[in-house]
N, C-alpha and C positions, 0 to 999 in steps of 0.2 A: 532552809526553813527560816522564816522570819521569827524573831524572838519577841516582837511586839504582841501583846495579848489581843486576841480577836474576840468579838462578840458574835456568837453564832446561835441561831435558832434552827433546830432540826426536827423534822416530823417523818413518820412513816405513814403509809396509807392506812385509813381507819378500817379495822376488821368489822365485818357486818355482824350485827347482834342477832343472828338467826342460826348460828351453828358454832361448832367447836373449832378451835385453832388446830391446823394440821401442819405437817412438815413443809408443805408448799408455802404456807404463810410464813413459817419460821425463818425461811431464807432471808426474807426482807428485814425482819426485825433483828436478826443476828447481824446482817450486813450493816444496818444502821447503828446498832448498839456498839459494834466494834469501832466504827468511825467516831461516834460520840465519845467513847471511853478514851480513844487515842487523843482527841482534842483536849479533853479534860486533863489527861495525864501530861500533856505538853504545856499546861498552864493557861489554856484559853478559857474564856467564859462561855460555856456551851450549855444550852438548855434543850432537853429532848422531851417533847410533848406528843401525846397521842390521845385517842378517844375511841369509844365504840360508835360505829355508824348505826344509829338506832331507829331510823324512820323507814317508812315504805310499806307497801302492801304485804310483803312477805312477813314482816313482823306482825302485822295485824292478823293475818290468816293463821300463823302459828299460835299466837296467843289464843285465838278463838278455838283452835283445835285442842289446846291444852286446858281450856276452861279458866284462863287467868286473864288479867288485864295486860295490855301491851307494856305498861309501866313495870308490872311485876316480872314479866318475861325478860325485858331488857336489863333489869337489875340483876336477875339471876345469871344471865349470860355474861354480863360484865364481870361479875365476881369470878366466874369460871375462867374467863379470858385473863383477868389479872393474876389469878393463881398460876396459870400456865406460863405467862410471861415472867413472873417473879422466879419460878423454878428454873427457867431457862436463862436466868441472870440478865434479863432485859431491863436496863436501868432507867426507866422513864423518870423524869423529874416531876411530871404530872400526867395523870391518866383520867380522862373525862368521858363524857357522853355527848353526842350531838343533841340529845333531848335535855337541854339545859337552858337556863335563863340567859346565860351569856351568849349561847349560840343563836337563840331566838332574836336577841338584840342585834347581833351583827348581821344575821340573815336579813332582817327587816331594814337595817341601815344600808347595807349594800344594795338591796333591791330598790329602795326609795331613791338613793343617789343615782343609780343607773337609770331608773325610770325618769327622774327629773332631768337627766342629761339627754333624754330622747332615745335611750337604748332598749326600751321595752315596747313591744307591739301587742295589741289585743286583737285576736282573730277568732272568728267562728270556725270550728273544724268539725269534721266527722271522725269520731274516735271509736276504736274497737270496743265492743261491749259483749260480755258473756251473758247470753239470755238465760242460761240455766243457773249460773251462780248469782246473777243479779247485780253485777258491778262492772265498772269500766276496768279494762285490763291494763295493768302496768306492763311496760315493755318486756319485763322478764317473765311474764305469764302468757306470752304469745310466742309461738314458734312457727317457722315456715322457711321458704327459700329466700336467700339473699337477693334483693332486687338488682344488685350490681353484678355479682359473679355467679348467681344461681345455685350456690352451695346450699344444700338442704339442711333442715334442722337447726336453723339459726334463731337466736332470740330477737326480740322486737326493737332493739336499740342499736346494736352494732354487730358486725359479722366477724367471727373469730378467724375466718379463712382469709379474707382480703382486707379486713380492718375498716370497711366502709361504715359510716353512720347513716341512719335513716329513721323514718317514722315507722311504727309498728304496722300501720295501715298499708305500707308499701310492700310488706312481705308477700311472697308468692304462696298461695294456698295456706293461709294462717289457720292455726288451731289453738284453742285455749288449753294451756297446760293444767288448768284447774279442773276442768270438766270434760275436756276432749271435744267440746262443742265448737262448731264453726262460728266465730264471732260475727256480729253484725255491726254495721256502722251506725253510730248514734251521734247526734249533734251535741256539741259542747263549746264553751268559750274558754280559750286558753291564752296564756301569756307567753310571749316569745322574746328571748334575748337576741337582739339583732347583731349576730356575730360578724356579718359581712362588713359592718361599719368599721371593724378593726383589722381589716385585711392588711393594710400597709404597716400598722403597728406590729401585728403578729409576724409578718414577713421579716421585719427587722429584728424583733425580739427572739425569734426562733433561730436566727443566724448570728446571735450576739455572743456565742461561746458558752451559753448557759446549759446547753444540751449536748449529749453525745452526737457525733456526726450522723450516725445511722438514724437516730430519732429525728434530727433536724431534716434529714432527707425525706423521711416518711411524711412529716408534717408539710413539707413543701409540696408534695403531691396533692394533699388535701387543699392547701391554700390556693394553689394554681388551678385546681379543679372548681373553685368557687365555694366559698363558705356559706352555709345555710343557717337560717335562724334556728335557735335552739329552744325547744319547748321546755319551759321551766315550771309548769304547773300541772297539778293532777286534781281530779274531781273526787268528791266524797263518794263512798267512805274511804278514808285514807288516814294513816297514822303519821302525823307530822305537824308542821307549823302552818297555820292558816295565813294566807296572804293578806296583809293589812287592809288593802282597799278592794278586796274581792271576797266577800263572805262565802263560805262553802267551797272555796278553792284553796288548794294547799301547795306549798313549795315542793317541787320534785326533789326527791331525796338527794340527787346529785348536785342540786344547788346548795343545800345547807351542809353537805358532807365536808367539802374542803373548807368551808367557812368555820368548821369545827376546829381547824388549826388555830385560827385567830382566837376563838372562844377559849380553847384549852390554855393557850398562852396567856390570855387575859386573866383567867382564874389563877394561874401560877403567879403572874405579876401582882395581883391583889393580895395573894397570900405571902408574898416576899417583899412587898414594898418597892416594886420595880416599875418604871415608866413604860407602859405598853407602847405608847406612840413613838418612843425612841427607836424601836425596831421597825414598826409598820408604817412610818411616814415615808413619803416618796423620796425624801432626801437622805434617808438613813444610811449610815456607813456600816451598819450591822449586816450580817450575812444570814440568809434564810435558804435552807435546803430541804427539798422534799425527796424522799426515797420511795419509789413506786415500782409496780410491775408493768410490763410492756402492754398489758391489756387495757390500761386506763390512761394511756398517753394523751388521748384526745381531750379528756376532761381536764387534765392537769396542765397541758401545754397549749391549749387553745382557749377553751371557755374560761378557765380560772384566771390566767393572766389578763385576759381582756376585761373581765368583770372587775378585777382589782384595779386595773388602770383607770377604767371609767368611773369607779367609785372613789378614786382619790387615795388609794393605798399603794404601797410599794409592791413590786412583783418579786418573785423568787430570784435569788442569786443563781440557783441551779436546781434542776430537776434530774435526779440520778435514777436511771431506769435499769432494771434487771430482767432476766429471763425467768422461765418457769423451772420447776423441779421435776425431774423424772427419777424413777427408781429402777435400777438395773436396765436403763435404756428405754423404759416405757413410761407412759403416763401413769400417775398413781391410780390404782385400781382396787376397789373393795373386793372383787372376786378373786384377785390374786394375792390379797393380803398386804398390798403395798400402799393402800390409802391409809397412811399412818397418822393418827391424831397425835398432837403434842403430848397429851397425857399418857397415851399408850407407850410412846417412846420413854417418857420420864419414869414410868413404872418399871422399865427394863434396864435403862442405861443412864450413865452420867451425861447431863446435858452438855458439858464442855467438850465431850468427844465430837458431838455434832457441830458445835461452834467451830472447833478446829478444822474438821473435815470441810465444812462449807468455806472456811477461810482459805484452804488450800486450792479451792476451785474458783474463787471469785476474782474477777478483774473489773476494770472500768467499762467493759464492753457489755452490750445487751446480748448475753448468751445464756442458753438454758444450762442448768447445772444437773448433772446426773449423780444420784446417790447410788453408787455401785456398792452393794452391801459387803462383798468380799474385799474390795479395795478399801472400804471404810474401816473394816476390822484390821486389815494389814497395816494401813497407814497410821492409825492411832497407836497400835501396839508398837510399831517400829519407831515412829517419830517421838511420841510423847513418853512412852514407857522405856523403849529400848535406847533412845538417844538422850532425851532431856532429863528425865527423872533418874536415869541410870547414872548420870554424873554425880548427883548427890548421894544416891544409895550406895555406890561403890567406894565413896571416899569419906563420908561423914563419920562412919563408925570408928575409924582410926582416931579422929579428933576427940570423940567422946571417950574412947577407951584409954588412949595413951596420953592425952594432953589436957585433961580436965575440961573438955568441951571448949577449949580456947584456941583460936586460930593463931598462926605464926605472925611475926611482925614484918614479914617480907614475902614477896612472890617468888615462886620457883621458876616462873616463866613470864616475866613482865611483857615480853613481846606478844605473847598470846592474848593477854588481857588488853593490851593496847590495840591489837587488831580488832577485837570484839567491840571496843568503844568506838573505833574509827568507822565501824559499820553503821553507827546510829543515824547519820544524816540520810543515807540511802534507804534505810528501813523506815524512817519517818516520812520520807517523800513517798514511798510506796503506800503507806497507810493513808496519807492525806489525799492521794490520787485514786484511792480505792483499789489499788493493785495489791490486794491481800495475798494472792497466790505467790507473787514475787517476793513479798516480805517473808512468807513462810519458808520459801526455798532458801532465802538468804540466811534466815535464822537457823534452819536445820543444817545448812552447810557449816556454819560456825560450830554447832553442836558436834558434827562429825569431826571437826578439827580438834575439839577438846577431848573427845573420847579416844581419838587416835593417839593424842599425846599422853593421856592417862595410861593407855595400854603400853605405850613405849617405856614410860618411867616406872610402871608396875609398883605402886606403893605397897601392895600386899607382899611383894618380895622383899622390899627394903625394910618392912616392918618386922621381919624375922630376925634382923641383925641389929643388936643394940647400938652398934657404931653408926648405923645409917638411919636411926629412928628420927633424928631431927629433920632429915630430908623429907620424911613422910609428912611431917606437919606442914612444911612449906608447899609440898606438892598438893596436899589436900586443901590448903588455903587457896591456892591458885584455882583449883577445880571449883571450889565453892564460890569464889569471886566470879568465875565465868558463869556458873549456874545462876547466880543472882542477876547478872546482866542479861542473860538469855531469857529468864523469866520476866524481867522488866520489859523486854521487847514483846513478849507474848501476853502481857497483862491485859490489853484490850480484848484479846480473844479468850483468855482463860482467867477471868477475874477471881474465881474461887480458888483455883490453884495458886494464884498470886498471893492471896490472903494466907493460905497455908504456908507458903514459902516465906512470907514476911514473918510469920510466927516462928517457923523453924530457924530463921536467921536472927531471931530475937529483935524484931522491930525495925529493921532497916527498910525505909520506904522504897517502893518501886516506881519512882517518877524520873523523868528526864533531868530534873533538877539535882537528882542524886546520882547521876550517871558516873561521875568521877569519884564518888565516895569509895574508899577502900575499907575492907573488913579486918585490917591488921589488928591483932590483939583482941578481936571481938569474940565474945562468948556466943555459942549457938546452943539450941535446944537439942535433945536427943532426936535422931531421925525417926520419923514414922512414915509409913507408906503414904505417898502423896497421890498416886494413881494406881489403879490395877488394870491388868490386861482385859480386853474384851474377849470373850469366848463366843464362837459362832453360834452356840446354842442359845445365848442371850438374844442374839439378833433374830434367830428363828422363832423364839418365843414372842418377840415383839411383832413379827409380821404374820405369824400363824398361831394366835393364842389357842385356837381350838385344837391344834395338834398336841399341845401340852397336856390338856386334860385327857386326850385320847391315849397318849403314851402312858399316863399314870394308870389308866384303867387296864391297859394291856399288861403293865408290869405286875399287877395284882391278880391277873387272870391265871387259871390253871394252864400248865404247859400243854401244847398241842403240836401236831406236825407243822402247822404254820408258824408257831411261835416257840421253837425249840430254845432251851436255855442250857448253858454250859453246866454240867453237874458240879456240885460243891466239892472242894478239895477235902482230903482227909482232915478230920477235926484235930485241933491241938488244945492243950491245956493252958490255963492262965499262966502257969509257970513258964511254959514255952514262950508265950507272948511277952512276958516280962523280961526275957533275955534280950529283946530287940531294943536298941537305943535309937529312937526316932528324934531327929533334930531339924529345926528350921534352918534353912541355909539361903543365902543370896547368891544368885548366879552372877559372878563378876566378869566372866568371859565365856564365850561359846563359839566354837568353830567346827566346820566339817573336818572329818578325819580323812586325809588323803589315802585312797586305796580301799576305803570301806564304804559299802553301799548304804548302810543303815545308821552308822554311828556318828554322834556328835561328841566332841571333847568339851566337857564343862569344867570350869574353874569355880569352885564353891567356897564361899566365905562362911565359916562357922563362928565368926565373932573374934576368935583369938588366933585363928590360923586358916589357911586355905587347903583345899584338897582337889585332886583331879579325879573326875569320874567319867567313864565312857558310857554313853547311854544310846540305846537303839531307837531314837525318836526323830531321826533325820527327816523321814517322810512327812512328819506332822508339823515340824517347826522350822521357820527361818531362824538361823542362829542369832541374827541381829535383834530379833524380837524377844529373845530370852534374857538378854543382858539387863540386869537390874531386877529381874523377877525373883520372887521368893518361892521356894518349894520345900519339899520335905525329903530327907535322905535317911537311909539306914546307916548310922555312923559307925557301928561296931561290926559291920560285915568284914570278913577277912579279905585283905587286898587280893586282887586277882591279876596275875601277869598275863598281858595280852601282847600280840606282836606289835601293837601300836604304843605300848607303854603299860604302866600299872594303874588299874582302876581301884580307887581307894574308898569304895562304898557303892551305894546304889540310890538313885533318885526314884521316887514312887510315882507311878502313872497308872491309868486305868484305860481300858478299851481293848477291842479285839486285835489291834495291831495296825501296822502300816500307817496311813495318814489319819486313821480313826483312833487316835490315842491322845490322852489328856494328862498333863502333869498335875499332881496335887498341889494346891495352894493353901497356905494358912490364912487365917483371917487377917485383915489389915491391922498393923500395930505389933505383930509378932517380931521378935528380935532374932537376928542371926545367932545361931548357937543354942537357942532356947530349946530345952528338951520337951517333947510331947509325952504326956503321961496318961 
């Protein structure tokens, strides 16, 4: 990786201001945000801008239906979008709207420059018109058969099946999606961008290494098939910018949408005293990257670079294309409860869980990403809780209790720390090339090494002997050194966790400039729960909110043959209950018991000592996912001798048994050994 600072402008595709953000959208913003955060963490000057795409017939019609002006509608939707993005930790440097003075200025500037260079043609056309609704139909309000591959139910601008672009009038058997009426052809005068003038330029540009090979290959098919003129205007009524030299005619939304990248950056430049032209002039050495979905490649990789080139602006350094999101192997579906809005997810789960899961799936290729809900739960619990956070939760308590929260002045395993630091260049290269899945695998492999070493040296055993107590300080110092480095590597993916870790480690920054910083003699703060496990019922609540209310009503309904409930046990007195000593414990080790079908052997940290408990929860839990988790045990239960060893208590769980059983968990912030009263 080069150490010279780079100047980088990054954008994501603009979300349309006609609906809520969903998890399909979030893939792109998470992918982009991770890349931007990595560049900033590496010391580069990186600016991330975006905006709401706020024009078009859809906006106009929705505003009309809601009885508000389009301006009011787009302002409300923008506020909703920004709240969702902020809660998902998407770190835009500036977020704008295409309905802005800056965007109107650059739309008119690019149009007039292209027009003056001979790139705009004016032609009389026959356009589809809805006789019942009384307006010309935008492409997205006409459906019919694709004129190329004959796939039915395609919109009027491009085919989702074969990727062809065409005019809405070319559809086979078109119907208005607004009224169901068969559109009629009506004469209109439209403006066209003469894309074919740029065939040679685009053939070279698309093969210049700026695009993924599969994207360049697809574009080559379109270029070799002959580029067609692009209709860049729409007739009134239309919500957008009026074309300067054609009153009553408006710029097509797809003309001013990508220009919104320039406008948003110009607004950021004006607010921060930065020279806009230093990035957007044709000779600029700055880098410009667009992150987009595969469904809008034609707009970003044909029309957009051609217009920029003819208007005298620089073209993007790269356009990074990703695939779609499926849920459990299928397209997102409202009927199946898997069309998940960003806010629905946020109401149920920590956003960083999804950021991490998407990171484990993302590569530099144009591939669809499947959100397998069971795999999502297992991977987050195993990797983030069972591997990463487990390192700190199983070692920091010894530092706080025995060493006045102060780390040792040396490492117990310098070789382990050295190997983690030596992994930095490979992890950095993976981030920079958008190979996030590879980076996550490498980081978790290092976490496995750290946990294996901790299990081998067993500080909880050494802590029982005053003669070996000093070893515990050095062991835990090494573990927390490793934990800091692993969190540093994960900071672009888990920015909020990184902030909590910085606070826990008392202010040591998580940047590559601090990679070689040691924590020797450093004071840490008391450990607090950094992440909690996901339970599958949280996911079910997210995808089937109606099931939650139904289960609540059933729970309060009288018993019936269809809803039998287990009878209550014999009552006990408060004095009986007061005899039970309930303690918060941390599971520092968990493993299957050889020869037992149902048992796991749990090593429990009670703060000042550890105990072994055998628990019949094997069918419900992968042992690796339990390490680092807090639960509750009966601490004064008489020890029980079993053929596998002595069980020194009981952990509390609920459920009918088998795989349908759930360990009790205290609220975040509880300390190991704390009594529950």
